[in-house]
Residue, then its C-alpha position, 0 to 999 in steps of 0.5 A: m526678450g522672454l519666451q512667452i508660450h502661445f497655445v492655440v487651442d484648435p483641433q484642426g490646427w492640432c492634426c495639420m501640426g501633426m501630420i508634419i510631425f508624422v512625417w518629420l518622424y518618419n523620415t528622421l526614423f527610418i532614413p538613417q536605418i535604412i540609408l546612412f547607418p548601412h552604407y556609412e558601416e560599409g564605407h560609401t558614405s562619411a560620418a559628416a553625412i549623417l551628422c548633417y542629416y540629424l543637425v537639420s532635422l533638429f533645425c526643422m524641429v526646433s523652428l517648428l516648435r518654435a513657430s507654434i508656440a511663440d507669441p506672433g505679436k499678440l497686442p495687450e488689452r490695454p496697450k500703452i501708446p507712445l504720445t509719438e505713435q498715436e497718429f499710427w495707431e487705430l481701433c480694431n472694430k472686432c475686438n474694439m482694442m487700439r492697435p497698430k496700423r499693419s495689424h489684423h484682428c485673427s478670427r480664429c486666435g479671437h485677437c489682434v496680432r501685430r503685423m500678423d502676414h497670415h494664419c497657419p493651420w500647419i503651426n496651428n499659430c497665427v504668423g505675425e511680427d514676433n514668429h515670422w522669422l521662425f516660420l521663415q526658418l521652419c520653410f527654408y530647413t523643411q526644404l532643405l531637410s526633404s532635398y537631402t531625403l530625396i537626393l538620399d533615396f535616389c543615391h540608395y538605389y542609384y549611385f551607392l553600391p549595393l549593400k552587402k551587410v544587411n540583416w533582412d529580418l529587420f523590418v526596415f529591410r524586409h519593407e526597404l522598397a515600401l518605405l524608401r517609396i512612402s519617403t520618396f512621395m512625401g518628400i516630393i509633396m512637401l518640397g512642392g508645398i514649402s516651395g511655393l510657400f517660402y517664395t511668396q514669404l521671400m517676395g513679401i519681404f523683399t517688398d515689405t508687403t504682408s500676405i494679407e496686405k497683398m490680398s487686400n490690395c492696399c498697397k497699390e495706393i501707397s507711395r514710399p520709398p522702397k528699403p533696401w532687402q537688408q533692412t527689410f531682412s533685419e526687421v524681420f529677424g530682429t538682427r543684422w547679423k545674417i549668421l544668425w538669420f539661420i539660428p532657431f534656438r536664440q531669442r529675436q530682439p525687435l529692431r523698433i521702427p515707427y508704424h508709419f504704413a497710412n493704410h491697413v486691413 
C-alpha cells in the first residue's frame, strides 16, 4: 500500500498542530542541553538515557507527522462495491455517495471516512481506518516523552548531584529555572490530556467501537459476539505482529474483514 498524502486546509488545525510541534521542539532542544548532556559529562547519567530520549522524541514526531498527512480512509468518488458486500453499503445523505457502514461524513473535511473515529484538530486530520494506528502511536509516545521529561526535571533538582562545570554565560543556564518550570508545566498538561484520550481510545478498540458510535449510542442495539482484544488491535494496526504495533516507520497492510456492522451513524 503506497503512501498517500492527505492535506487538510484548516487554519484552526494548523494552529493546534503548531502548538504540539512547539511543545515537542521546546523539550527536544532544551531538556538535553540543560539536563542530559551536562550530567552525562559529569558522569551522573549514561549515554543510553540520551539515546532513549531522542529515540522517543523521534518516534513521537514521526507518528505526529504521519498521522496528520496520512489518508484516514477517504472514500473515492465512485467506489467499486463487491457483489458480496453490497448489503453492507449505504448512501450518505450529505455527499450522496455510497459508503461502507461504520463510515461517517466529516463536515470539516467535506468527505466520508471509513470507520471514522473522530476529527482531531491536534493532528489537523480525521482519525479513521487507515491512520488510527498512527494516532494511537502518537498518544503512546507523547505520554512516554512527557513522563520522561517530567522525571528528568525532577531528577535534575532532587536526585542528580549538583553540576560543577556549568557555563553561566549560556542562555539555557542563566534562565534554567524558568525554562524547566515551563517544561514541567507543559509536561503535566500534555500527560494529563493525552492519558485520558489514550484511555478512551484503548477502550474503544477493546469494545470494537468508535468514538462517534459511542456518542450516538447505536451500539446498544447490536448483539454480536465480542472479538478477542488481539483481533481488534490487529485490525487497527494492520498486523498480528505485536512488536510492529510500536513502529511508526512502516506501511500498514489492512486486514480486510466484512463490514458487518448493521447500525450506522
